BAMARTOR-770941 format. One line per 2 residues: number of its first residue (from 1); their letters; for each residue x, y, z of N, C-alpha, C, CB. Coordinates in Angstrom, 1 decimal, decimal comma, padded with zeros to 4 digits. Last residue first. Glycine has a CB too. Example, Ala and Ser with C-alpha at 12.3 -4.5 7.8 and 13.67 -1.06 7.14 Angstrom:
// BAMARTOR-770941
2 = SA = 012,8/-002,2/007,1/013,7/-001,1/007,1/012,9/000,0/007,9/014,1/-000,6/005,7; 013,2/-005,7/007,8/012,3/-004,5/007,8/013,2/-003,3/007,8/011,3/-004,5/009,0
This chain:
// BAMARTOR-770941
179 = LL = -006,2/-007,6/-014,0/-006,5/-006,2/-014,6/-007,9/-005,9/-014,5/-005,9/-006,2/-016,0; -004,0/-009,3/-012,1/-005,4/-009,1/-012,4/-005,7/-007,7/-012,8/-006,3/-009,6/-011,2
177 = EV = -001,3/-011,3/-012,4/-001,7/-009,9/-012,5/-003,2/-009,9/-012,9/-000,8/-009,1/-013,5; 000,8/-013,4/-010,7/-000,5/-013,3/-011,2/-000,8/-011,8/-011,2/-001,6/-014,0/-010,3
175 = RK = 003,6/-015,5/-010,8/003,1/-014,2/-010,7/001,7/-014,1/-011,4/004,1/-013,2/-011,4; 003,8/-018,2/-010,8/004,6/-017,5/-009,9/004,1/-016,1/-009,7/006,1/-017,5/-010,3
173 = FG = 001,3/-020,7/-011,1/001,8/-019,5/-011,6/002,6/-018,8/-010,5/000,8/-018,5/-012,2; 000,0/-023,0/-010,3/001,4/-023,1/-010,5/002,0/-021,8/-011,0/001,7/-024,1/-011,5
171 = LG = -002,6/-023,0/-009,4/-002,3/-023,7/-010,7/-000,9/-023,7/-011,1/-003,2/-023,0/-011,8; -002,3/-021,4/-007,2/-002,5/-022,8/-007,0/-002,4/-023,6/-008,3/-003,9/-023,1/-006,4
169 = EL = -002,4/-018,9/-008,4/-001,1/-019,4/-007,9/-001,2/-020,9/-007,6/-000,8/-018,6/-006,6; -005,1/-018,9/-009,0/-004,1/-019,0/-010,1/-002,7/-019,4/-009,6/-004,1/-017,7/-010,9
167 = LR = -006,2/-018,8/-006,4/-006,6/-019,9/-007,4/-005,5/-020,0/-008,4/-008,0/-019,6/-008,0; -005,1/-016,4/-005,4/-004,8/-017,7/-004,8/-005,1/-018,9/-005,7/-005,6/-017,9/-003,5
165 = TL = -006,3/-014,6/-007,2/-004,8/-014,7/-007,1/-004,4/-016,1/-006,5/-004,2/-013,5/-006,3; -009,0/-014,9/-006,6/-008,5/-015,4/-007,9/-007,0/-015,5/-007,9/-008,9/-014,4/-009,0
163 = TS = -009,0/-013,9/-004,0/-009,4/-015,2/-004,2/-008,9/-015,8/-005,6/-011,0/-015,3/-004,3; -008,1/-011,2/-004,4/-007,4/-012,1/-003,5/-007,7/-013,6/-003,8/-007,8/-011,8/-002,0
161 = HA = -010,0/-010,2/-006,1/-008,6/-010,2/-006,5/-007,8/-011,2/-005,7/-008,0/-008,8/-006,4; -012,3/-010,4/-004,5/-012,2/-011,2/-005,8/-010,8/-011,3/-006,2/-013,1/-010,5/-006,9
159 = NE = -011,7/-008,6/-002,5/-011,8/-010,0/-002,1/-011,7/-010,9/-003,4/-013,2/-010,2/-001,4; -011,7/-006,2/-004,0/-010,5/-006,6/-003,3/-010,6/-008,1/-002,9/-010,3/-005,8/-001,9
157 = DA = -014,4/-006,2/-004,9/-013,3/-006,2/-005,9/-012,0/-006,7/-005,2/-013,0/-004,8/-006,4; -015,8/-006,0/-002,5/-016,0/-007,2/-003,4/-014,9/-007,3/-004,4/-017,3/-007,0/-004,2
155 = IK = -014,9/-003,5/-001,6/-014,6/-004,7/-000,8/-014,7/-006,0/-001,7/-015,5/-004,8/000,4; -016,1/-001,9/-003,6/-014,6/-001,9/-003,4/-014,2/-003,1/-002,6/-014,2/-000,6/-002,6
153 = LI = -018,8/-002,5/-003,3/-018,1/-002,9/-004,5/-016,6/-002,9/-004,4/-018,5/-001,9/-005,7; -019,5/-001,5/-000,7/-019,5/-002,9/-001,0/-018,8/-003,3/-002,3/-021,0/-003,4/-001,1
151 = GE = -019,4/001,0/000,6/-018,3/000,6/-000,2/-018,3/-000,9/-000,5/-017,1/000,9/000,6; -021,6/002,1/001,7/-020,7/001,5/002,6/-019,5/000,9/001,9/-021,4/000,4/003,4
149 = EM = -023,1/002,9/-000,5/-022,5/003,9/000,3/-021,5/003,4/001,3/-023,6/004,7/001,1; -024,0/000,3/-001,3/-023,1/001,1/-002,1/-022,4/002,2/-001,4/-023,9/001,7/-003,3
147 = AA = -025,7/-000,3/000,9/-024,5/-001,1/000,6/-023,5/-000,4/-000,2/-024,9/-002,5/000,0; -027,6/001,7/000,4/-026,9/001,7/001,7/-025,6/000,9/001,5/-027,7/001,1/002,8
145 = ER = -028,6/000,9/-002,1/-028,0/002,2/-002,0/-027,1/002,2/-000,7/-029,0/003,3/-001,9; -029,8/-001,6/-001,4/-028,7/-001,5/-002,4/-027,9/-000,3/-002,2/-029,3/-001,6/-003,8
143 = LQ = -031,7/-000,7/000,4/-030,7/-001,7/000,9/-029,5/-001,6/-000,1/-031,2/-003,1/001,0; -033,3/000,8/-001,3/-032,6/001,4/-000,2/-031,5/000,6/000,4/-033,6/001,8/000,9
141 = QE = -034,4/-001,2/-002,9/-033,5/-000,2/-003,5/-032,7/000,5/-002,4/-034,4/000,8/-004,3; -035,8/-002,6/-001,0/-034,7/-003,3/-001,7/-033,8/-002,3/-002,3/-035,3/-004,2/-002,8
139 = AA = -037,7/-000,7/-000,3/-036,7/-001,1/000,7/-035,5/-001,8/000,0/-037,4/-002,1/001,7; -039,3/-000,5/-002,5/-038,5/000,7/-002,1/-037,4/000,3/-001,2/-039,4/001,8/-001,5
137 = RR = -040,5/-003,0/-002,2/-039,6/-002,7/-003,4/-038,7/-001,5/-003,2/-040,5/-002,4/-004,7; -041,8/-002,6/000,2/-040,8/-003,7/000,1/-039,9/-003,4/-001,1/-041,4/-005,1/000,0
135 = VE = -043,6/-000,7/-000,6/-042,7/-000,4/000,4/-041,5/-001,4/000,4/-043,3/-000,3/001,8; -045,2/-002,2/-002,4/-044,5/-001,0/-002,8/-043,4/-000,6/-001,9/-045,4/000,2/-003,0
133 = SE = -046,3/-004,1/-000,6/-045,4/-004,5/-001,8/-044,6/-003,3/-002,3/-046,3/-005,1/-002,9; -047,8/-002,4/001,0/-046,7/-003,1/001,6/-045,7/-003,6/000,5/-047,2/-004,3/002,4
131 = LN = -049,8/-001,4/-000,8/-048,8/-000,5/-000,2/-047,6/-001,3/000,4/-049,5/000,3/001,0; -051,7/-002,9/-001,9/-050,5/-002,8/-002,6/-049,4/-002,0/-001,9/-050,7/-002,2/-003,9
129 = PD = -054,0/-002,8/-000,3/-053,3/-004,1/-000,4/-052,0/-004,0/-001,1/-054,2/-005,1/-001,1; -054,7/-000,3/001,9/-054,3/-000,5/000,5/-053,5/-001,8/000,4/-053,4/000,7/000,0
127 = VS = -057,4/-000,4/004,1/-056,0/-000,7/003,9/-055,7/-001,0/002,4/-055,6/-002,0/004,8; -059,7/002,3/003,6/-059,4/000,9/003,9/-057,9/000,7/003,7/-060,2/-000,1/003,1
125 = SF = -061,0/005,3/005,1/-060,3/004,6/004,0/-060,0/003,2/004,5/-059,0/005,3/003,6; -061,8/007,1/007,0/-062,7/006,8/005,9/-062,0/006,0/004,7/-063,3/008,1/005,3
123 = LG = -059,7/007,3/008,9/-061,1/006,9/009,3/-062,0/006,5/008,2/-061,7/008,0/010,1; -056,6/005,9/007,7/-057,6/007,0/007,9/-058,9/006,4/008,3/-057,6/007,9/006,8
121 = TD = -054,3/003,8/009,2/-055,3/003,9/008,1/-056,3/005,0/008,6/-056,0/002,6/007,8; -051,1/002,9/009,9/-052,1/003,8/010,2/-053,0/004,0/009,0/-051,5/005,2/010,7
119 = RS = -049,0/000,6/011,2/-049,8/000,8/010,1/-050,9/001,7/010,5/-050,3/-000,5/009,4; -045,6/-000,4/012,2/-046,9/000,3/012,5/-047,6/000,5/011,1/-046,8/001,6/013,2
117 = YV = -043,9/-002,4/011,6/-043,8/-001,8/012,9/-045,1/-001,1/013,2/-042,7/-000,8/013,0; -043,8/-005,4/010,0/-044,5/-004,1/010,0/-044,4/-003,6/011,4/-046,0/-004,3/009,5
115 = RT = -040,5/-006,9/009,6/-041,8/-006,8/010,2/-042,4/-005,4/010,0/-041,8/-007,2/011,6; -038,1/-009,3/008,9/-038,7/-008,1/008,5/-040,1/-008,0/009,1/-038,7/-007,9/007,0
113 = KE = -037,2/-011,9/009,4/-036,8/-010,8/010,3/-037,4/-009,5/010,0/-035,3/-010,7/010,3; -038,3/-013,4/007,3/-038,5/-013,9/008,7/-038,2/-012,8/009,7/-037,5/-015,1/008,9
111 = ND = -037,6/-012,1/005,0/-039,0/-012,0/005,4/-039,2/-012,5/006,8/-039,9/-012,8/004,5; -035,0/-010,3/004,1/-035,3/-011,5/004,9/-036,7/-011,4/005,5/-034,2/-011,6/006,1
109 = IR = -034,6/-009,3/000,8/-035,2/-009,0/002,1/-035,5/-010,3/002,9/-036,5/-008,1/001,9; -031,7/-009,0/-001,2/-032,8/-009,8/-000,7/-033,3/-009,4/000,7/-032,4/-011,3/-000,6
107 = VT = -029,9/-008,6/-004,0/-030,5/-007,8/-002,9/-031,7/-008,6/-002,5/-030,9/-006,3/-003,3; -027,1/-009,7/-005,8/-028,4/-010,0/-005,2/-028,7/-009,0/-004,1/-028,4/-011,4/-004,6
105 = LV = -024,8/-008,5/-006,9/-025,4/-009,6/-007,5/-026,8/-009,9/-007,0/-024,5/-010,8/-007,3; -023,2/-005,6/-007,7/-024,2/-006,1/-006,8/-024,9/-007,3/-007,5/-025,2/-005,0/-006,3
103 = EA = -019,9/-006,1/-009,0/-021,3/-005,6/-009,1/-022,1/-006,2/-008,0/-021,9/-006,0/-010,5; -016,6/-005,5/-010,1/-017,5/-006,0/-009,1/-018,9/-005,4/-009,3/-017,0/-005,8/-007,7
101 = KP = -015,6/-005,9/-013,5/-015,7/-005,1/-012,3/-016,7/-005,8/-011,4/-016,2/-003,6/-012,7; -013,9/-008,8/-014,9/-015,0/-007,8/-014,8/-015,0/-007,1/-013,5/-016,4/-008,5/-015,0
99 = IR = -010,4/-009,1/-015,5/-011,6/-009,6/-014,9/-012,7/-008,5/-014,9/-011,4/-010,1/-013,4; -007,8/-010,2/-017,3/-008,7/-009,0/-017,2/-010,0/-009,6/-016,7/-008,9/-008,3/-018,6
97 = VK = -004,9/-011,6/-016,2/-006,3/-011,9/-016,5/-007,1/-010,6/-016,3/-006,9/-013,0/-015,6; -001,8/-013,0/-016,8/-002,5/-011,8/-016,6/-003,9/-012,0/-017,1/-001,8/-010,6/-017,5
95 = VV = 000,7/-015,0/-015,4/-000,6/-015,0/-016,0/-001,2/-013,6/-015,7/-001,5/-016,1/-015,5; 003,9/-016,6/-015,7/003,1/-015,4/-015,4/001,8/-015,4/-016,1/004,0/-014,1/-015,8
93 = DK = 005,6/-018,6/-016,4/005,0/-018,7/-015,1/004,2/-017,4/-014,7/006,0/-019,1/-014,1; 005,1/-018,1/-019,7/005,8/-018,9/-018,8/005,1/-019,1/-017,5/007,3/-018,3/-018,5
91 = RV = 002,5/-016,1/-020,1/003,9/-016,1/-020,5/004,7/-016,9/-019,4/004,4/-014,7/-020,7; -000,8/-015,6/-021,0/000,1/-016,5/-020,3/001,5/-016,4/-020,9/-000,4/-018,0/-020,3
89 = II = -003,7/-013,7/-020,6/-002,3/-013,7/-021,3/-001,4/-014,6/-020,4/-001,7/-012,3/-021,5; -007,1/-013,4/-021,2/-006,0/-014,1/-020,5/-004,7/-014,1/-021,3/-006,5/-015,6/-020,2
87 = DD = -009,1/-012,3/-022,7/-008,8/-011,7/-021,4/-007,6/-012,3/-020,7/-010,0/-011,6/-020,6; -009,6/-014,0/-024,8/-008,8/-012,8/-025,1/-008,4/-012,1/-023,8/-009,5/-011,9/-026,0
85 = AK = -011,4/-015,8/-023,6/-010,0/-016,2/-023,9/-009,1/-015,0/-024,1/-010,0/-017,2/-025,0; -013,3/-014,0/-021,2/-013,1/-014,6/-022,5/-011,7/-015,0/-022,6/-013,6/-013,7/-023,6
83 = VK = -015,6/-013,6/-018,5/-014,2/-013,7/-018,9/-014,1/-014,5/-020,2/-013,3/-014,3/-017,8; -018,2/-013,8/-017,8/-017,9/-012,8/-018,8/-016,4/-012,8/-019,2/-018,2/-011,4/-018,2
81 = SL = -018,3/-015,5/-015,7/-018,7/-016,1/-017,0/-018,4/-015,1/-018,1/-020,2/-016,5/-017,0; -017,8/-014,1/-013,4/-016,6/-014,7/-014,1/-017,0/-015,3/-015,5/-015,9/-015,7/-013,3
79 = DI = -018,9/-011,5/-012,0/-019,5/-012,5/-012,9/-018,3/-013,0/-013,8/-020,6/-011,9/-013,7; -018,2/-010,8/-008,6/-017,9/-010,6/-010,0/-018,5/-011,8/-010,8/-016,4/-010,5/-010,3
77 = GA = -020,1/-009,3/-005,9/-019,0/-010,1/-006,4/-018,7/-009,8/-007,9/-019,2/-011,6/-006,2; -022,4/-009,0/-003,2/-021,7/-008,5/-004,4/-020,5/-009,4/-004,7/-021,1/-007,0/-004,1
75 = IV = -025,5/-009,0/-001,7/-024,3/-009,8/-002,0/-023,7/-009,2/-003,3/-024,7/-011,3/-002,3; -027,3/-007,9/001,0/-026,8/-007,5/-000,3/-025,5/-008,3/-000,5/-026,6/-005,9/-000,4
73 = EG = -030,1/-008,6/003,0/-028,7/-008,8/002,7/-028,5/-008,4/001,2/-028,4/-010,3/002,9; -032,2/-007,1/005,6/-031,9/-007,7/004,3/-030,4/-008,0/004,1/-032,4/-006,8/003,2
71 = HV = -035,0/-006,1/007,4/-033,7/-006,8/007,5/-033,4/-007,4/006,2/-033,6/-007,8/008,7; -037,0/-003,4/008,1/-036,5/-004,3/007,1/-035,1/-004,8/007,5/-036,5/-003,7/005,7
69 = IL = -039,9/-002,3/009,3/-038,5/-002,5/009,8/-038,0/-003,7/008,9/-038,4/-002,9/011,3; -042,1/000,0/008,0/-041,6/-001,4/008,0/-040,2/-001,4/008,5/-041,7/-001,9/006,5
67 = LL = -045,1/001,6/008,3/-043,7/001,7/008,7/-043,2/000,3/008,8/-043,6/002,5/010,1; -047,5/003,2/006,3/-046,9/001,9/006,7/-045,5/002,2/007,1/-047,0/000,8/005,6
65 = RD = -050,7/004,7/005,9/-049,3/004,8/006,2/-048,7/003,5/006,8/-049,0/006,0/007,1; -053,2/006,1/004,2/-052,8/004,8/004,6/-051,2/004,9/004,7/-053,2/003,7/003,6
63 = GS = -055,9/008,6/004,6/-054,6/008,1/004,3/-054,3/006,7/004,7/-053,5/009,0/004,8; -058,2/009,9/005,4/-058,2/009,1/004,2/-056,9/008,5/003,8/-058,7/009,9/003,0
61 = LF = -058,0/011,1/008,0/-059,3/010,8/007,4/-059,2/009,8/006,2/-060,0/012,0/007,0; -055,4/011,7/008,5/-056,1/011,0/009,5/-057,5/010,5/009,1/-056,3/011,8/010,8
59 = QP = -054,6/013,3/006,3/-054,1/011,9/006,5/-055,0/011,1/007,4/-052,7/012,0/007,0; -057,3/015,2/004,8/-056,2/015,0/005,7/-055,9/013,6/005,9/-056,3/015,7/007,0
57 = LY = -058,3/015,3/001,4/-058,6/015,1/002,8/-057,3/014,9/003,6/-059,5/013,9/002,9; -057,3/015,8/-001,2/-058,3/016,7/-000,7/-058,6/016,5/000,8/-059,5/016,4/-001,4
55 = RS = -055,5/013,9/-002,0/-055,2/015,3/-002,3/-056,1/016,2/-001,5/-055,2/015,5/-003,8; -054,8/011,3/000,3/-055,7/011,9/-000,6/-055,2/013,4/-000,8/-057,1/011,9/000,1
53 = EH = -052,0/009,0/000,3/-052,8/010,0/000,9/-053,7/010,7/-000,2/-052,0/011,1/001,6; -050,0/006,4/001,2/-050,9/006,9/000,2/-051,8/007,9/000,9/-051,7/005,7/-000,5
51 = EG = -046,6/005,6/002,1/-047,9/006,1/002,4/-048,7/006,5/001,1/-047,9/007,4/003,3; -043,9/004,1/003,8/-044,6/004,4/002,6/-046,0/004,9/003,0/-044,7/003,1/001,7
49 = TV = -040,6/003,7/005,1/-042,0/004,1/005,3/-042,6/004,3/003,9/-042,1/005,4/006,0; -038,2/001,7/006,7/-038,8/002,2/005,5/-040,2/002,6/005,7/-038,6/001,2/004,3
47 = IK = -035,3/001,2/008,3/-036,7/001,5/008,6/-037,2/002,2/007,3/-036,8/002,4/009,8; -033,0/-001,5/007,9/-033,5/-000,2/007,5/-034,9/000,0/008,0/-033,4/000,0/006,0
45 = DI = -030,1/-003,4/008,2/-031,4/-003,1/008,8/-031,8/-001,7/008,4/-031,4/-003,3/010,3; -028,1/-005,7/006,4/-028,5/-004,3/006,7/-029,9/-004,3/007,3/-028,4/-003,4/005,4
43 = YF = -025,2/-007,4/005,7/-026,5/-007,5/006,3/-026,9/-006,1/006,8/-026,5/-008,6/007,5; -023,3/-008,2/002,8/-023,7/-007,2/003,8/-025,1/-007,5/004,4/-023,6/-005,7/003,3
41 = RV = -020,8/-010,1/001,6/-022,2/-010,1/001,9/-022,4/-009,1/003,0/-022,7/-011,6/002,3; -018,6/-010,8/-001,1/-018,9/-010,1/000,1/-020,4/-010,1/000,3/-018,4/-008,6/000,1
39 = TE = -018,2/-012,4/-003,3/-017,1/-012,2/-002,5/-017,4/-011,4/-001,2/-016,0/-011,4/-003,3; -019,2/-014,8/-005,5/-019,7/-013,9/-004,5/-018,6/-013,7/-003,5/-021,0/-014,5/-003,8
37 = LR = -018,8/-015,3/-008,7/-017,9/-015,3/-007,5/-018,5/-014,3/-006,5/-016,4/-015,1/-007,9; -020,4/-017,1/-010,9/-020,6/-015,9/-010,1/-019,8/-016,1/-008,8/-022,1/-015,7/-009,8
35 = EL = -018,2/-019,2/-012,3/-019,4/-018,4/-012,7/-019,5/-017,1/-011,9/-020,7/-019,2/-012,6; -016,3/-021,0/-012,0/-016,7/-020,3/-010,7/-018,0/-019,5/-011,0/-015,6/-019,4/-010,2
33 = RQ = -015,8/-021,7/-014,5/-016,5/-022,7/-013,7/-017,0/-022,1/-012,4/-015,7/-023,9/-013,5; -014,1/-019,7/-015,5/-015,5/-019,6/-015,8/-016,4/-020,6/-015,0/-015,7/-019,9/-017,3
31 = IK = -011,6/-020,6/-014,4/-012,2/-019,3/-014,0/-013,7/-019,3/-014,3/-011,5/-018,2/-014,8; -011,3/-023,1/-015,8/-011,3/-023,0/-014,3/-011,9/-021,7/-013,8/-009,8/-023,2/-013,8
29 = NL = -011,4/-022,2/-018,5/-012,4/-023,2/-017,9/-012,4/-023,1/-016,4/-012,0/-024,6/-018,4; -009,1/-020,6/-018,6/-010,4/-020,0/-018,8/-011,5/-020,9/-018,3/-010,7/-019,8/-020,4
27 = IA = -007,2/-022,6/-018,2/-007,3/-021,5/-017,2/-008,7/-020,9/-017,4/-006,2/-020,4/-017,5; -007,6/-024,1/-020,5/-007,7/-024,8/-019,2/-007,9/-023,7/-018,1/-006,5/-025,6/-018,9
25 = PK = -007,1/-022,3/-022,6/-008,5/-022,9/-022,4/-008,7/-023,6/-021,0/-008,7/-024,0/-023,5; -004,3/-021,6/-022,1/-005,4/-020,7/-022,0/-006,8/-021,3/-021,8/-005,4/-019,8/-023,2
23 = AV = -002,5/-024,0/-020,1/-003,0/-023,5/-021,4/-004,2/-022,6/-021,2/-003,3/-024,7/-022,4; -001,4/-025,2/-018,0/-001,4/-023,8/-018,0/-001,8/-023,2/-019,3/-000,1/-023,2/-017,6
21 = DI = -001,7/-027,9/-016,1/-002,1/-027,4/-017,4/-002,3/-025,9/-017,4/-003,4/-028,1/-017,9; 000,7/-029,5/-014,4/-000,2/-028,4/-014,3/-000,5/-027,9/-015,7/000,3/-027,3/-013,4
19 = KR = 001,7/-032,4/-012,8/001,4/-031,8/-014,1/000,4/-030,7/-013,9/001,0/-032,8/-015,2; 004,2/-033,8/-010,9/003,0/-032,9/-010,9/002,8/-032,3/-012,2/003,0/-031,9/-009,7
17 = VD = 005,5/-036,8/-010,2/005,5/-035,8/-011,2/004,1/-035,1/-011,1/005,7/-036,3/-012,6; 007,3/-038,8/-008,3/006,2/-037,9/-008,1/006,3/-036,8/-009,1/006,1/-037,4/-006,7
15 = TG = 009,7/-040,2/-008,9/008,4/-040,9/-008,9/007,2/-040,0/-008,8/008,4/-041,9/-007,8; 012,2/-039,0/-008,6/011,6/-039,1/-009,9/010,2/-039,8/-010,0/012,5/-039,8/-010,8
13 = GS = 013,0/-038,7/-006,0/013,6/-039,7/-006,8/012,9/-040,0/-008,1/013,5/-041,0/-006,0; 011,8/-036,5/-005,0/011,2/-037,8/-004,6/011,8/-038,9/-005,4/009,7/-037,7/-004,7
11 = GM = 012,9/-034,2/-006,0/013,0/-034,4/-004,5/012,6/-035,8/-004,2/012,3/-033,4/-003,8; 012,2/-034,1/-008,6/013,6/-034,4/-008,3/013,7/-034,8/-006,8/014,5/-033,2/-008,6
9 = WS = 009,5/-033,5/-008,4/009,9/-034,6/-009,2/011,3/-035,0/-008,8/009,9/-034,4/-010,7; 009,3/-031,1/-007,0/008,7/-032,3/-006,4/009,2/-033,6/-007,1/007,2/-032,2/-006,4
7 = GL = 010,7/-029,5/-008,9/011,1/-029,6/-007,5/010,5/-030,9/-006,8/010,7/-028,4/-006,7; 009,2/-029,6/-011,2/010,5/-030,3/-011,1/011,0/-030,5/-009,7/011,5/-029,5/-011,9
5 = GV = 006,2/-029,9/-012,2/006,8/-029,4/-011,0/008,1/-030,2/-010,8/005,8/-029,6/-009,8; 005,7/-029,0/-015,5/006,0/-030,1/-014,6/006,7/-029,5/-013,4/006,8/-031,2/-015,3
3 = AV = 003,1/-027,7/-017,5/004,3/-027,4/-016,7/004,5/-028,5/-015,7/004,2/-026,0/-016,0; 002,0/-027,7/-020,8/002,0/-028,4/-019,5/003,3/-028,1/-018,8/001,8/-029,9/-019,7
1 = M = 000,0/-026,1/-023,1/001,3/-026,2/-022,5/001,1/-026,9/-021,1/001,9/-024,8/-022,3
């Protein structure tokens, strides 16, 4: 189906005709081309600790403790590649689209800003080469949890609805309903 912008056609003496393709495949194509719509980015600082200790000896003799100051980012949005043709309903100048729920798309530690604050190794032990990697993995999980507690998914959902509404209105729809 092709809609012609009559207002612009009639106002310019018939020389300017705007054609907007409102067929389901065209709409689906425009939505899916966005693929991953990143709608919010949180920057978070966390202090994360990790340690290995002996069951038999006190920490000051055999333990390894690490305190890491982590700076990271959490990006959330929606995966528009999941939208299928059945998720789109077009009736004249109204479009209804069922979109996926917002999700955390990326959690990343900024290695330039992240640093080891302190490291304590017991008198009879050496530095555990795996401890920092373990603490960084734990930090990624803590960054994700902190973003979730701050409502990142709600904000991502609201921003996605706003962005997609503007996109679909730009295609010529008078009313857009995102489900």
